[in-house]
One Martini backbone bead per residue (centre of mass of N, CA, C, O) as a GRO file, in nm:
protein
  121
    1UNK     BB    1  -0.704   0.112   1.164
    2UNK     BB    2  -0.869   0.211   0.873
    3UNK     BB    3  -1.101   0.178   0.648
    4UNK     BB    4  -1.132   0.186   0.288
    5UNK     BB    5  -1.310   0.297   0.015
    6UNK     BB    6  -1.340   0.350  -0.311
    7UNK     BB    7  -1.449   0.644  -0.322
    8UNK     BB    8  -1.235   0.772  -0.136
    9UNK     BB    9  -0.987   0.672  -0.289
   10UNK     BB   10  -1.045   0.799  -0.561
   11UNK     BB   11  -1.029   1.091  -0.461
   12UNK     BB   12  -0.739   1.068  -0.340
   13UNK     BB   13  -0.598   0.997  -0.604
   14UNK     BB   14  -0.674   1.250  -0.763
   15UNK     BB   15  -0.545   1.442  -0.520
   16UNK     BB   16  -0.285   1.316  -0.398
   17UNK     BB   17  -0.338   1.226  -0.059
   18UNK     BB   18  -0.186   0.948  -0.095
   19UNK     BB   19  -0.005   0.664   0.008
   20UNK     BB   20   0.064   0.379  -0.184
   21UNK     BB   21   0.061   0.022  -0.086
   22UNK     BB   22   0.171  -0.270  -0.236
   23UNK     BB   23   0.164  -0.624  -0.127
   24UNK     BB   24   0.274  -0.730  -0.376
   25UNK     BB   25   0.448  -0.866  -0.612
   26UNK     BB   26   0.613  -0.749  -0.881
   27UNK     BB   27   0.498  -0.964  -1.084
   28UNK     BB   28   0.202  -0.885  -1.035
   29UNK     BB   29   0.220  -0.592  -1.130
   30UNK     BB   30   0.320  -0.660  -1.418
   31UNK     BB   31   0.052  -0.812  -1.495
   32UNK     BB   32  -0.186  -0.587  -1.377
   33UNK     BB   33  -0.090  -0.362  -1.212
   34UNK     BB   34  -0.167  -0.039  -1.053
   35UNK     BB   35  -0.212   0.202  -0.864
   36UNK     BB   36  -0.169   0.520  -0.881
   37UNK     BB   37   0.156   0.562  -0.743
   38UNK     BB   38   0.237   0.301  -0.636
   39UNK     BB   39   0.399   0.095  -0.404
   40UNK     BB   40   0.628  -0.175  -0.345
   41UNK     BB   41   0.550  -0.415  -0.061
   42UNK     BB   42   0.589  -0.710   0.028
   43UNK     BB   43   0.449  -0.887   0.282
   44UNK     BB   44   0.697  -1.083   0.325
   45UNK     BB   45   0.885  -0.802   0.388
   46UNK     BB   46   0.768  -0.607   0.600
   47UNK     BB   47   0.916  -0.647   0.871
   48UNK     BB   48   1.204  -0.614   0.762
   49UNK     BB   49   1.168  -0.341   0.620
   50UNK     BB   50   1.077  -0.180   0.891
   51UNK     BB   51   1.379  -0.235   1.019
   52UNK     BB   52   1.499  -0.043   0.847
   53UNK     BB   53   1.657   0.207   0.753
   54UNK     BB   54   1.588   0.467   0.553
   55UNK     BB   55   1.816   0.424   0.342
   56UNK     BB   56   1.783   0.117   0.295
   57UNK     BB   57   1.491   0.130   0.208
   58UNK     BB   58   1.520   0.317  -0.038
   59UNK     BB   59   1.721   0.140  -0.191
   60UNK     BB   60   1.530  -0.118  -0.211
   61UNK     BB   61   1.226   0.038  -0.280
   62UNK     BB   62   1.222   0.361  -0.384
   63UNK     BB   63   1.115   0.477  -0.101
   64UNK     BB   64   0.993   0.608   0.169
   65UNK     BB   65   0.973   0.529   0.479
   66UNK     BB   66   0.736   0.452   0.678
   67UNK     BB   67   0.572   0.581   0.931
   68UNK     BB   68   0.407   0.501   1.212
   69UNK     BB   69   0.340   0.816   1.222
   70UNK     BB   70   0.277   1.130   1.066
   71UNK     BB   71   0.234   1.147   0.783
   72UNK     BB   72   0.166   1.365   0.541
   73UNK     BB   73   0.052   1.113   0.405
   74UNK     BB   74  -0.162   0.885   0.397
   75UNK     BB   75  -0.172   0.546   0.426
   76UNK     BB   76  -0.233   0.283   0.177
   77UNK     BB   77  -0.325  -0.053   0.195
   78UNK     BB   78  -0.277  -0.317  -0.057
   79UNK     BB   79  -0.391  -0.571  -0.290
   80UNK     BB   80  -0.583  -0.798  -0.451
   81UNK     BB   81  -0.823  -0.913  -0.215
   82UNK     BB   82  -0.723  -0.860   0.119
   83UNK     BB   83  -0.555  -1.074   0.271
   84UNK     BB   84  -0.278  -0.917   0.305
   85UNK     BB   85  -0.396  -0.689   0.471
   86UNK     BB   86  -0.449  -0.860   0.724
   87UNK     BB   87  -0.155  -0.934   0.772
   88UNK     BB   88  -0.046  -0.643   0.786
   89UNK     BB   89  -0.213  -0.543   1.023
   90UNK     BB   90  -0.070  -0.713   1.235
   91UNK     BB   91   0.218  -0.611   1.187
   92UNK     BB   92   0.170  -0.307   1.221
   93UNK     BB   93   0.062  -0.320   1.510
   94UNK     BB   94   0.311  -0.459   1.639
   95UNK     BB   95   0.504  -0.203   1.528
   96UNK     BB   96   0.320   0.076   1.577
   97UNK     BB   97   0.122   0.122   1.346
   98UNK     BB   98  -0.068   0.419   1.278
   99UNK     BB   99  -0.318   0.585   1.083
  100UNK     BB  100  -0.389   0.391   0.870
  101UNK     BB  101  -0.504   0.246   0.566
  102UNK     BB  102  -0.744  -0.008   0.453
  103UNK     BB  103  -0.787  -0.200   0.143
  104UNK     BB  104  -0.985  -0.474   0.117
  105UNK     BB  105  -1.070  -0.466  -0.184
  106UNK     BB  106  -0.861  -0.381  -0.361
  107UNK     BB  107  -0.778  -0.445  -0.683
  108UNK     BB  108  -1.045  -0.582  -0.757
  109UNK     BB  109  -1.228  -0.344  -0.679
  110UNK     BB  110  -1.095  -0.125  -0.841
  111UNK     BB  111  -1.127  -0.256  -1.127
  112UNK     BB  112  -1.442  -0.319  -1.111
  113UNK     BB  113  -1.488   0.015  -1.075
  114UNK     BB  114  -1.280   0.164  -1.288
  115UNK     BB  115  -1.008   0.210  -1.197
  116UNK     BB  116  -0.714   0.323  -1.245
  117UNK     BB  117  -0.419   0.189  -1.421
  118UNK     BB  118  -0.088   0.114  -1.381
  119UNK     BB  119   0.165   0.030  -1.549
  120UNK     BB  120   0.424  -0.213  -1.490
  121UNK     BB  121   0.758  -0.291  -1.552
   0.00000   0.00000   0.00000
């Protein structure tokens, strides 16, 4: 999995060419907002969530379960400060997830660079 930086992510968000997954808890997103169009999948639930079948995953999280590889849109994983991205990286690698992007700058970098934020929940 490769890291992505603000400038590339900003262009991808504008072009809607990424699927964004926020690893924070829903209450954190409600407090601060999220990157435009991002889906919430708390890092604490990641391993269990990715073991669900597609229908159960969609029912619980409200979006299509990420594929281990070959998604139509590349996945970008982020959190608040980057720490949870590191935890997720280990879990994703162990579960065979490849080809995804990791935004270690995460929400703090995004907002400090003036990236647009969707209010949530």
